[in-house]
Gaussian input, Z-matrix of N, CA and C with variables (Angstrom, degrees):
# hf/3-21g

backbone

0 1
 N
 C     1     B1
 C     2     B2     1     A1
 N     3     B3     2     A2     1     D1
 C     4     B4     3     A3     2     D2
 C     5     B5     4     A4     3     D3
 N     6     B6     5     A5     4     D4
 C     7     B7     6     A6     5     D5
 C     8     B8     7     A7     6     D6
 N     9     B9     8     A8     7     D7
 C    10    B10     9     A9     8     D8
 C    11    B11    10    A10     9     D9
 N    12    B12    11    A11    10    D10
 C    13    B13    12    A12    11    D11
 C    14    B14    13    A13    12    D12
 N    15    B15    14    A14    13    D13
 C    16    B16    15    A15    14    D14
 C    17    B17    16    A16    15    D15
 N    18    B18    17    A17    16    D16
 C    19    B19    18    A18    17    D17
 C    20    B20    19    A19    18    D18
 N    21    B21    20    A20    19    D19
 C    22    B22    21    A21    20    D20
 C    23    B23    22    A22    21    D21
 N    24    B24    23    A23    22    D22
 C    25    B25    24    A24    23    D23
 C    26    B26    25    A25    24    D24
 N    27    B27    26    A26    25    D25
 C    28    B28    27    A27    26    D26
 C    29    B29    28    A28    27    D27
 N    30    B30    29    A29    28    D28
 C    31    B31    30    A30    29    D29
 C    32    B32    31    A31    30    D30
 N    33    B33    32    A32    31    D31
 C    34    B34    33    A33    32    D32
 C    35    B35    34    A34    33    D33
 N    36    B36    35    A35    34    D34
 C    37    B37    36    A36    35    D35
 C    38    B38    37    A37    36    D36
 N    39    B39    38    A38    37    D37
 C    40    B40    39    A39    38    D38
 C    41    B41    40    A40    39    D39
 N    42    B42    41    A41    40    D40
 C    43    B43    42    A42    41    D41
 C    44    B44    43    A43    42    D42
 N    45    B45    44    A44    43    D43
 C    46    B46    45    A45    44    D44
 C    47    B47    46    A46    45    D45
 N    48    B48    47    A47    46    D46
 C    49    B49    48    A48    47    D47
 C    50    B50    49    A49    48    D48
 N    51    B51    50    A50    49    D49
 C    52    B52    51    A51    50    D50
 C    53    B53    52    A52    51    D51
 N    54    B54    53    A53    52    D52
 C    55    B55    54    A54    53    D53
 C    56    B56    55    A55    54    D54
 N    57    B57    56    A56    55    D55
 C    58    B58    57    A57    56    D56
 C    59    B59    58    A58    57    D57
 N    60    B60    59    A59    58    D58
 C    61    B61    60    A60    59    D59
 C    62    B62    61    A61    60    D60
 N    63    B63    62    A62    61    D61
 C    64    B64    63    A63    62    D62
 C    65    B65    64    A64    63    D63
 N    66    B66    65    A65    64    D64
 C    67    B67    66    A66    65    D65
 C    68    B68    67    A67    66    D66
 N    69    B69    68    A68    67    D67
 C    70    B70    69    A69    68    D68
 C    71    B71    70    A70    69    D69
 N    72    B72    71    A71    70    D70
 C    73    B73    72    A72    71    D71
 C    74    B74    73    A73    72    D72
 N    75    B75    74    A74    73    D73
 C    76    B76    75    A75    74    D74
 C    77    B77    76    A76    75    D75
 N    78    B78    77    A77    76    D76
 C    79    B79    78    A78    77    D77
 C    80    B80    79    A79    78    D78
 N    81    B81    80    A80    79    D79
 C    82    B82    81    A81    80    D80
 C    83    B83    82    A82    81    D81
 N    84    B84    83    A83    82    D82
 C    85    B85    84    A84    83    D83
 C    86    B86    85    A85    84    D84
 N    87    B87    86    A86    85    D85
 C    88    B88    87    A87    86    D86
 C    89    B89    88    A88    87    D87
 N    90    B90    89    A89    88    D88
 C    91    B91    90    A90    89    D89
 C    92    B92    91    A91    90    D90
 N    93    B93    92    A92    91    D91
 C    94    B94    93    A93    92    D92
 C    95    B95    94    A94    93    D93
 N    96    B96    95    A95    94    D94
 C    97    B97    96    A96    95    D95
 C    98    B98    97    A97    96    D96
 N    99    B99    98    A98    97    D97
 C   100   B100    99    A99    98    D98
 C   101   B101   100   A100    99    D99
 N   102   B102   101   A101   100   D100
 C   103   B103   102   A102   101   D101
 C   104   B104   103   A103   102   D102
 N   105   B105   104   A104   103   D103
 C   106   B106   105   A105   104   D104
 C   107   B107   106   A106   105   D105
 N   108   B108   107   A107   106   D106
 C   109   B109   108   A108   107   D107
 C   110   B110   109   A109   108   D108
 N   111   B111   110   A110   109   D109
 C   112   B112   111   A111   110   D110
 C   113   B113   112   A112   111   D111
 N   114   B114   113   A113   112   D112
 C   115   B115   114   A114   113   D113
 C   116   B116   115   A115   114   D114
 N   117   B117   116   A116   115   D115
 C   118   B118   117   A117   116   D116
 C   119   B119   118   A118   117   D117
 N   120   B120   119   A119   118   D118
 C   121   B121   120   A120   119   D119
 C   122   B122   121   A121   120   D120
 N   123   B123   122   A122   121   D121
 C   124   B124   123   A123   122   D122
 C   125   B125   124   A124   123   D123
 N   126   B126   125   A125   124   D124
 C   127   B127   126   A126   125   D125
 C   128   B128   127   A127   126   D126
 N   129   B129   128   A128   127   D127
 C   130   B130   129   A129   128   D128
 C   131   B131   130   A130   129   D129
 N   132   B132   131   A131   130   D130
 C   133   B133   132   A132   131   D131
 C   134   B134   133   A133   132   D132
 N   135   B135   134   A134   133   D133
 C   136   B136   135   A135   134   D134
 C   137   B137   136   A136   135   D135
 N   138   B138   137   A137   136   D136
 C   139   B139   138   A138   137   D137
 C   140   B140   139   A139   138   D138
 N   141   B141   140   A140   139   D139
 C   142   B142   141   A141   140   D140
 C   143   B143   142   A142   141   D141
 N   144   B144   143   A143   142   D142
 C   145   B145   144   A144   143   D143
 C   146   B146   145   A145   144   D144
 N   147   B147   146   A146   145   D145
 C   148   B148   147   A147   146   D146
 C   149   B149   148   A148   147   D147
 N   150   B150   149   A149   148   D148
 C   151   B151   150   A150   149   D149
 C   152   B152   151   A151   150   D150
 N   153   B153   152   A152   151   D151
 C   154   B154   153   A153   152   D152
 C   155   B155   154   A154   153   D153
 N   156   B156   155   A155   154   D154
 C   157   B157   156   A156   155   D155
 C   158   B158   157   A157   156   D156
 N   159   B159   158   A158   157   D157
 C   160   B160   159   A159   158   D158
 C   161   B161   160   A160   159   D159
 N   162   B162   161   A161   160   D160
 C   163   B163   162   A162   161   D161
 C   164   B164   163   A163   162   D162
 N   165   B165   164   A164   163   D163
 C   166   B166   165   A165   164   D164
 C   167   B167   166   A166   165   D165
 N   168   B168   167   A167   166   D166
 C   169   B169   168   A168   167   D167
 C   170   B170   169   A169   168   D168
 N   171   B171   170   A170   169   D169
 C   172   B172   171   A171   170   D170
 C   173   B173   172   A172   171   D171
 N   174   B174   173   A173   172   D172
 C   175   B175   174   A174   173   D173
 C   176   B176   175   A175   174   D174
 N   177   B177   176   A176   175   D175
 C   178   B178   177   A177   176   D176
 C   179   B179   178   A178   177   D177
 N   180   B180   179   A179   178   D178
 C   181   B181   180   A180   179   D179
 C   182   B182   181   A181   180   D180
 N   183   B183   182   A182   181   D181
 C   184   B184   183   A183   182   D182
 C   185   B185   184   A184   183   D183
 N   186   B186   185   A185   184   D184
 C   187   B187   186   A186   185   D185
 C   188   B188   187   A187   186   D186
 N   189   B189   188   A188   187   D187
 C   190   B190   189   A189   188   D188
 C   191   B191   190   A190   189   D189
 N   192   B192   191   A191   190   D190
 C   193   B193   192   A192   191   D191
 C   194   B194   193   A193   192   D192
 N   195   B195   194   A194   193   D193
 C   196   B196   195   A195   194   D194
 C   197   B197   196   A196   195   D195
 N   198   B198   197   A197   196   D196
 C   199   B199   198   A198   197   D197
 C   200   B200   199   A199   198   D198
 N   201   B201   200   A200   199   D199
 C   202   B202   201   A201   200   D200
 C   203   B203   202   A202   201   D201
 N   204   B204   203   A203   202   D202
 C   205   B205   204   A204   203   D203
 C   206   B206   205   A205   204   D204
 N   207   B207   206   A206   205   D205
 C   208   B208   207   A207   206   D206
 C   209   B209   208   A208   207   D207
 N   210   B210   209   A209   208   D208
 C   211   B211   210   A210   209   D209
 C   212   B212   211   A211   210   D210
 N   213   B213   212   A212   211   D211
 C   214   B214   213   A213   212   D212
 C   215   B215   214   A214   213   D213
 N   216   B216   215   A215   214   D214
 C   217   B217   216   A216   215   D215
 C   218   B218   217   A217   216   D216
 N   219   B219   218   A218   217   D217
 C   220   B220   219   A219   218   D218
 C   221   B221   220   A220   219   D219
 N   222   B222   221   A221   220   D220
 C   223   B223   222   A222   221   D221
 C   224   B224   223   A223   222   D222
 N   225   B225   224   A224   223   D223
 C   226   B226   225   A225   224   D224
 C   227   B227   226   A226   225   D225
 N   228   B228   227   A227   226   D226
 C   229   B229   228   A228   227   D227
 C   230   B230   229   A229   228   D228
 N   231   B231   230   A230   229   D229
 C   232   B232   231   A231   230   D230
 C   233   B233   232   A232   231   D231
 N   234   B234   233   A233   232   D232
 C   235   B235   234   A234   233   D233
 C   236   B236   235   A235   234   D234
 N   237   B237   236   A236   235   D235
 C   238   B238   237   A237   236   D236
 C   239   B239   238   A238   237   D237
 N   240   B240   239   A239   238   D238
 C   241   B241   240   A240   239   D239
 C   242   B242   241   A241   240   D240
 N   243   B243   242   A242   241   D241
 C   244   B244   243   A243   242   D242
 C   245   B245   244   A244   243   D243
 N   246   B246   245   A245   244   D244
 C   247   B247   246   A246   245   D245
 C   248   B248   247   A247   246   D246
 N   249   B249   248   A248   247   D247
 C   250   B250   249   A249   248   D248
 C   251   B251   250   A250   249   D249
 N   252   B252   251   A251   250   D250
 C   253   B253   252   A252   251   D251
 C   254   B254   253   A253   252   D252
 N   255   B255   254   A254   253   D253
 C   256   B256   255   A255   254   D254
 C   257   B257   256   A256   255   D255
 N   258   B258   257   A257   256   D256
 C   259   B259   258   A258   257   D257
 C   260   B260   259   A259   258   D258
 N   261   B261   260   A260   259   D259
 C   262   B262   261   A261   260   D260
 C   263   B263   262   A262   261   D261
 N   264   B264   263   A263   262   D262
 C   265   B265   264   A264   263   D263
 C   266   B266   265   A265   264   D264
 N   267   B267   266   A266   265   D265
 C   268   B268   267   A267   266   D266
 C   269   B269   268   A268   267   D267
 N   270   B270   269   A269   268   D268
 C   271   B271   270   A270   269   D269
 C   272   B272   271   A271   270   D270
 N   273   B273   272   A272   271   D271
 C   274   B274   273   A273   272   D272
 C   275   B275   274   A274   273   D273
 N   276   B276   275   A275   274   D274
 C   277   B277   276   A276   275   D275
 C   278   B278   277   A277   276   D276
 N   279   B279   278   A278   277   D277
 C   280   B280   279   A279   278   D278
 C   281   B281   280   A280   279   D279
 N   282   B282   281   A281   280   D280
 C   283   B283   282   A282   281   D281
 C   284   B284   283   A283   282   D282
 N   285   B285   284   A284   283   D283
 C   286   B286   285   A285   284   D284
 C   287   B287   286   A286   285   D285
 N   288   B288   287   A287   286   D286
 C   289   B289   288   A288   287   D287
 C   290   B290   289   A289   288   D288

   B1=1.4533
   B2=1.4792
   B3=1.3550
   B4=1.3721
   B5=1.5981
   B6=1.2322
   B7=1.4771
   B8=1.4733
   B9=1.4052
   B10=1.5192
   B11=1.5146
   B12=1.3203
   B13=1.5452
   B14=1.3836
   B15=1.2082
   B16=1.5238
   B17=1.6181
   B18=1.3012
   B19=1.5027
   B20=1.5798
   B21=1.2699
   B22=1.5204
   B23=1.5624
   B24=1.1754
   B25=1.5196
   B26=1.4871
   B27=1.3332
   B28=1.4818
   B29=1.5593
   B30=1.2453
   B31=1.5019
   B32=1.4277
   B33=1.3901
   B34=1.3802
   B35=1.5455
   B36=1.2927
   B37=1.4405
   B38=1.5042
   B39=1.3293
   B40=1.3693
   B41=1.5977
   B42=1.2787
   B43=1.5554
   B44=1.5274
   B45=1.3671
   B46=1.4812
   B47=1.5933
   B48=1.3298
   B49=1.3899
   B50=1.6531
   B51=1.3489
   B52=1.4592
   B53=1.5305
   B54=1.4282
   B55=1.4603
   B56=1.5015
   B57=1.3418
   B58=1.5827
   B59=1.5254
   B60=1.3013
   B61=1.4678
   B62=1.4323
   B63=1.3784
   B64=1.4404
   B65=1.4979
   B66=1.3471
   B67=1.4744
   B68=1.5175
   B69=1.3993
   B70=1.3880
   B71=1.4774
   B72=1.3215
   B73=1.5023
   B74=1.5291
   B75=1.3429
   B76=1.4183
   B77=1.5276
   B78=1.3058
   B79=1.5500
   B80=1.4255
   B81=1.2711
   B82=1.4694
   B83=1.5725
   B84=1.2854
   B85=1.5214
   B86=1.5936
   B87=1.3192
   B88=1.3985
   B89=1.6299
   B90=1.3405
   B91=1.4106
   B92=1.5483
   B93=1.3360
   B94=1.4585
   B95=1.5550
   B96=1.3092
   B97=1.4489
   B98=1.5065
   B99=1.3148
   B100=1.4798
   B101=1.5106
   B102=1.3766
   B103=1.4529
   B104=1.5198
   B105=1.2450
   B106=1.4361
   B107=1.5572
   B108=1.3317
   B109=1.3512
   B110=1.4997
   B111=1.3452
   B112=1.5144
   B113=1.5051
   B114=1.3252
   B115=1.4762
   B116=1.4854
   B117=1.3267
   B118=1.3866
   B119=1.5348
   B120=1.3479
   B121=1.5411
   B122=1.5294
   B123=1.3000
   B124=1.4799
   B125=1.4858
   B126=1.3398
   B127=1.4127
   B128=1.5949
   B129=1.3378
   B130=1.3696
   B131=1.5833
   B132=1.2245
   B133=1.4723
   B134=1.6105
   B135=1.3023
   B136=1.4891
   B137=1.4185
   B138=1.3001
   B139=1.4860
   B140=1.5002
   B141=1.3726
   B142=1.4370
   B143=1.4791
   B144=1.3146
   B145=1.4320
   B146=1.5732
   B147=1.4109
   B148=1.4945
   B149=1.5891
   B150=1.3148
   B151=1.4081
   B152=1.5324
   B153=1.3400
   B154=1.4061
   B155=1.6216
   B156=1.3547
   B157=1.4319
   B158=1.6414
   B159=1.2766
   B160=1.5898
   B161=1.4485
   B162=1.3588
   B163=1.4695
   B164=1.5410
   B165=1.3128
   B166=1.5186
   B167=1.5516
   B168=1.2903
   B169=1.4589
   B170=1.5214
   B171=1.4039
   B172=1.4677
   B173=1.5491
   B174=1.3056
   B175=1.4914
   B176=1.5675
   B177=1.3226
   B178=1.6091
   B179=1.5543
   B180=1.2913
   B181=1.4540
   B182=1.4645
   B183=1.3479
   B184=1.4922
   B185=1.5810
   B186=1.3054
   B187=1.5052
   B188=1.6045
   B189=1.2687
   B190=1.5903
   B191=1.4296
   B192=1.3929
   B193=1.5457
   B194=1.5024
   B195=1.3053
   B196=1.4306
   B197=1.5662
   B198=1.3172
   B199=1.4585
   B200=1.5644
   B201=1.3426
   B202=1.4959
   B203=1.4842
   B204=1.3258
   B205=1.4266
   B206=1.4375
   B207=1.2380
   B208=1.5406
   B209=1.6133
   B210=1.3747
   B211=1.3470
   B212=1.5018
   B213=1.3082
   B214=1.4672
   B215=1.5287
   B216=1.3518
   B217=1.5470
   B218=1.4566
   B219=1.3741
   B220=1.5618
   B221=1.4941
   B222=1.2315
   B223=1.3952
   B224=1.5361
   B225=1.3693
   B226=1.4106
   B227=1.6214
   B228=1.2635
   B229=1.4161
   B230=1.4806
   B231=1.3634
   B232=1.4176
   B233=1.5517
   B234=1.3221
   B235=1.4151
   B236=1.5510
   B237=1.2402
   B238=1.4532
   B239=1.5871
   B240=1.2422
   B241=1.4528
   B242=1.4143
   B243=1.3875
   B244=1.4467
   B245=1.5711
   B246=1.3191
   B247=1.4632
   B248=1.4718
   B249=1.2760
   B250=1.4999
   B251=1.5088
   B252=1.3020
   B253=1.4979
   B254=1.5179
   B255=1.3472
   B256=1.4244
   B257=1.5007
   B258=1.3599
   B259=1.4523
   B260=1.5787
   B261=1.4620
   B262=1.4530
   B263=1.5219
   B264=1.2912
   B265=1.4673
   B266=1.5521
   B267=1.4328
   B268=1.4081
   B269=1.5879
   B270=1.1890
   B271=1.5537
   B272=1.4872
   B273=1.1703
   B274=1.5502
   B275=1.5959
   B276=1.3685
   B277=1.5205
   B278=1.4876
   B279=1.2617
   B280=1.4380
   B281=1.4843
   B282=1.3791
   B283=1.3990
   B284=1.5173
   B285=1.3223
   B286=1.5304
   B287=1.4778
   B288=1.3257
   B289=1.3887
   B290=1.4073
   A1=109.38
   A2=123.16
   A3=121.25
   A4=109.18
   A5=113.43
   A6=122.72
   A7=111.65
   A8=115.42
   A9=116.27
   A10=104.28
   A11=117.78
   A12=118.70
   A13=110.33
   A14=112.95
   A15=121.26
   A16=106.01
   A17=110.72
   A18=118.83
   A19=109.32
   A20=115.13
   A21=124.06
   A22=110.53
   A23=118.96
   A24=122.86
   A25=108.12
   A26=116.54
   A27=120.71
   A28=110.19
   A29=114.61
   A30=125.21
   A31=111.92
   A32=117.15
   A33=120.67
   A34=109.43
   A35=117.90
   A36=124.52
   A37=112.19
   A38=120.02
   A39=124.29
   A40=113.69
   A41=114.51
   A42=119.71
   A43=113.75
   A44=113.62
   A45=116.16
   A46=112.28
   A47=118.26
   A48=119.98
   A49=103.32
   A50=112.92
   A51=114.02
   A52=110.12
   A53=112.72
   A54=119.51
   A55=107.37
   A56=111.53
   A57=118.72
   A58=106.10
   A59=114.02
   A60=124.61
   A61=114.18
   A62=119.48
   A63=116.94
   A64=116.44
   A65=114.62
   A66=118.41
   A67=114.42
   A68=116.25
   A69=122.95
   A70=112.63
   A71=115.86
   A72=117.59
   A73=113.65
   A74=116.04
   A75=121.81
   A76=108.67
   A77=116.93
   A78=116.95
   A79=109.06
   A80=123.74
   A81=126.97
   A82=111.30
   A83=117.51
   A84=124.25
   A85=102.04
   A86=121.66
   A87=120.76
   A88=112.92
   A89=111.96
   A90=123.78
   A91=108.01
   A92=115.27
   A93=120.09
   A94=108.82
   A95=118.34
   A96=119.91
   A97=115.09
   A98=116.12
   A99=121.13
   A100=109.76
   A101=117.25
   A102=118.77
   A103=112.57
   A104=120.47
   A105=122.98
   A106=112.47
   A107=118.20
   A108=120.56
   A109=117.69
   A110=110.73
   A111=114.72
   A112=110.57
   A113=117.14
   A114=118.66
   A115=111.35
   A116=118.16
   A117=124.71
   A118=115.45
   A119=112.29
   A120=119.85
   A121=105.67
   A122=115.72
   A123=123.37
   A124=113.29
   A125=118.92
   A126=120.23
   A127=108.60
   A128=117.34
   A129=118.83
   A130=114.95
   A131=115.73
   A132=122.98
   A133=111.34
   A134=116.96
   A135=123.28
   A136=109.27
   A137=116.03
   A138=123.24
   A139=109.19
   A140=116.71
   A141=123.70
   A142=108.97
   A143=119.54
   A144=124.51
   A145=106.02
   A146=112.51
   A147=117.14
   A148=110.49
   A149=115.64
   A150=118.62
   A151=109.42
   A152=112.99
   A153=123.20
   A154=113.44
   A155=112.92
   A156=117.92
   A157=112.76
   A158=114.51
   A159=120.09
   A160=111.92
   A161=122.85
   A162=123.53
   A163=112.78
   A164=116.25
   A165=118.61
   A166=109.36
   A167=119.57
   A168=121.87
   A169=112.36
   A170=113.19
   A171=118.79
   A172=113.11
   A173=108.95
   A174=116.60
   A175=109.39
   A176=114.05
   A177=118.11
   A178=105.78
   A179=121.44
   A180=120.27
   A181=109.43
   A182=124.69
   A183=125.83
   A184=104.69
   A185=118.48
   A186=120.17
   A187=105.83
   A188=117.75
   A189=118.12
   A190=105.97
   A191=124.17
   A192=117.86
   A193=108.13
   A194=121.75
   A195=119.07
   A196=113.61
   A197=114.21
   A198=122.40
   A199=110.93
   A200=115.37
   A201=116.15
   A202=114.76
   A203=119.80
   A204=125.06
   A205=112.72
   A206=118.52
   A207=119.05
   A208=115.18
   A209=115.05
   A210=123.77
   A211=112.33
   A212=119.94
   A213=121.38
   A214=106.19
   A215=110.53
   A216=116.87
   A217=109.22
   A218=119.60
   A219=118.61
   A220=113.42
   A221=119.43
   A222=121.03
   A223=112.39
   A224=115.65
   A225=119.97
   A226=111.78
   A227=113.35
   A228=118.90
   A229=112.92
   A230=121.50
   A231=124.74
   A232=104.60
   A233=116.99
   A234=123.25
   A235=109.34
   A236=118.62
   A237=125.80
   A238=109.31
   A239=117.78
   A240=127.49
   A241=109.34
   A242=121.24
   A243=123.15
   A244=110.52
   A245=113.09
   A246=117.36
   A247=112.36
   A248=120.99
   A249=122.57
   A250=108.61
   A251=118.18
   A252=117.87
   A253=105.57
   A254=111.08
   A255=119.97
   A256=108.77
   A257=118.40
   A258=120.84
   A259=107.07
   A260=112.87
   A261=118.97
   A262=111.31
   A263=121.30
   A264=117.74
   A265=113.16
   A266=118.00
   A267=120.15
   A268=111.11
   A269=115.06
   A270=119.99
   A271=112.63
   A272=122.52
   A273=129.86
   A274=111.54
   A275=112.42
   A276=114.91
   A277=107.80
   A278=126.59
   A279=128.75
   A280=111.67
   A281=112.29
   A282=124.69
   A283=115.84
   A284=116.72
   A285=115.76
   A286=103.70
   A287=118.12
   A288=124.64
   A289=118.45
   D1=126.49
   D2=-174.68
   D3=-70.39
   D4=139.20
   D5=-169.57
   D6=-136.86
   D7=149.43
   D8=172.98
   D9=-145.53
   D10=164.19
   D11=167.09
   D12=-128.28
   D13=142.93
   D14=179.34
   D15=-149.92
   D16=125.32
   D17=177.59
   D18=50.69
   D19=56.95
   D20=177.53
   D21=54.79
   D22=26.13
   D23=177.97
   D24=-122.12
   D25=127.64
   D26=175.39
   D27=-93.76
   D28=130.39
   D29=176.57
   D30=-112.32
   D31=124.87
   D32=172.56
   D33=-106.88
   D34=133.95
   D35=-173.59
   D36=-56.29
   D37=127.73
   D38=-177.47
   D39=-51.85
   D40=-39.98
   D41=177.74
   D42=-62.29
   D43=-19.92
   D44=-171.18
   D45=-104.96
   D46=-8.07
   D47=-174.63
   D48=-76.23
   D49=154.14
   D50=178.33
   D51=-67.45
   D52=154.83
   D53=175.87
   D54=-107.52
   D55=141.95
   D56=172.69
   D57=-85.82
   D58=131.80
   D59=175.37
   D60=-122.05
   D61=105.71
   D62=175.65
   D63=-50.57
   D64=120.77
   D65=-176.41
   D66=83.67
   D67=5.56
   D68=-177.61
   D69=-78.42
   D70=-176.03
   D71=179.10
   D72=-60.75
   D73=137.79
   D74=-173.48
   D75=-61.35
   D76=-47.10
   D77=-174.86
   D78=-63.04
   D79=-46.66
   D80=-177.97
   D81=-62.61
   D82=-37.15
   D83=-177.53
   D84=-77.31
   D85=-41.03
   D86=178.83
   D87=-62.88
   D88=-36.31
   D89=177.43
   D90=-61.16
   D91=-48.11
   D92=-179.09
   D93=-60.27
   D94=-50.14
   D95=-179.98
   D96=-62.94
   D97=-39.63
   D98=-179.53
   D99=-62.11
   D100=-46.62
   D101=177.21
   D102=-67.29
   D103=-38.75
   D104=178.47
   D105=-67.01
   D106=-28.15
   D107=179.81
   D108=-68.97
   D109=-27.09
   D110=179.44
   D111=-104.14
   D112=-2.42
   D113=-179.35
   D114=-78.94
   D115=142.64
   D116=178.64
   D117=-74.37
   D118=-38.54
   D119=-177.22
   D120=-149.70
   D121=119.57
   D122=-179.33
   D123=-127.37
   D124=66.38
   D125=-174.40
   D126=-75.55
   D127=150.98
   D128=173.12
   D129=-59.39
   D130=134.20
   D131=173.72
   D132=62.10
   D133=22.86
   D134=173.40
   D135=-130.25
   D136=161.40
   D137=176.77
   D138=-57.56
   D139=143.05
   D140=173.83
   D141=-86.19
   D142=147.78
   D143=-171.60
   D144=-121.13
   D145=131.68
   D146=174.48
   D147=-129.90
   D148=119.50
   D149=178.44
   D150=-68.94
   D151=158.00
   D152=-176.08
   D153=-53.55
   D154=-35.46
   D155=-173.72
   D156=-67.70
   D157=-9.82
   D158=175.58
   D159=-104.23
   D160=-6.31
   D161=-173.29
   D162=-56.10
   D163=-45.96
   D164=177.62
   D165=-58.15
   D166=-46.30
   D167=178.56
   D168=-61.78
   D169=-44.40
   D170=176.75
   D171=-53.68
   D172=-49.87
   D173=-174.87
   D174=-61.71
   D175=-43.20
   D176=-178.46
   D177=-68.44
   D178=-36.66
   D179=-179.52
   D180=-70.90
   D181=-41.80
   D182=-178.55
   D183=-62.41
   D184=-45.78
   D185=-173.84
   D186=-67.15
   D187=-40.03
   D188=-179.05
   D189=-66.07
   D190=-44.49
   D191=-178.38
   D192=-71.46
   D193=-32.81
   D194=176.83
   D195=-62.14
   D196=-42.06
   D197=178.96
   D198=-63.37
   D199=-26.69
   D200=-179.40
   D201=-64.22
   D202=-23.81
   D203=178.17
   D204=79.32
   D205=2.67
   D206=179.11
   D207=-88.48
   D208=-16.97
   D209=-178.19
   D210=-113.56
   D211=151.46
   D212=176.11
   D213=-76.90
   D214=157.61
   D215=-178.81
   D216=-64.38
   D217=-33.71
   D218=176.34
   D219=-66.27
   D220=-9.58
   D221=179.30
   D222=-95.11
   D223=-15.54
   D224=-173.33
   D225=-120.82
   D226=-0.55
   D227=-177.66
   D228=-108.98
   D229=132.69
   D230=-179.40
   D231=-85.91
   D232=131.93
   D233=-177.77
   D234=-115.30
   D235=118.63
   D236=-176.44
   D237=-107.72
   D238=145.21
   D239=175.89
   D240=-62.46
   D241=146.53
   D242=171.53
   D243=-53.17
   D244=143.24
   D245=177.35
   D246=89.53
   D247=-15.00
   D248=177.18
   D249=-91.46
   D250=131.63
   D251=-177.97
   D252=-82.98
   D253=148.28
   D254=175.27
   D255=-99.55
   D256=122.24
   D257=-178.20
   D258=-68.66
   D259=152.01
   D260=-178.58
   D261=-57.88
   D262=-31.29
   D263=-178.98
   D264=-66.41
   D265=-21.83
   D266=-176.55
   D267=-108.50
   D268=-4.04
   D269=-174.75
   D270=-52.32
   D271=-42.55
   D272=-173.72
   D273=-67.35
   D274=-21.82
   D275=-175.74
   D276=-121.76
   D277=17.75
   D278=-172.42
   D279=-131.03
   D280=161.81
   D281=175.27
   D282=-151.43
   D283=162.64
   D284=177.01
   D285=-99.62
   D286=136.06
   D287=175.93
   D288=-91.28

């Protein structure tokens, strides 16, 4: 998931956040609700925002869903642009693209 940080706020690109589908796969829908539950602002068709205080929880959750084997790595890995530093709290679930 493409991510960026600005003013201690993590933004995940709207196109990359999971989508809830009524009657859809349980793991994918659970992933959507888990992310949304710790998100500070999750408007439709806009980037989701996560305050720094939840980054450790976000990292643990992304690793847990990645380890489940039900989701692709691209769905559970935060991808930062070159030149942007990755905070320690997110290092275990992030990469530079």
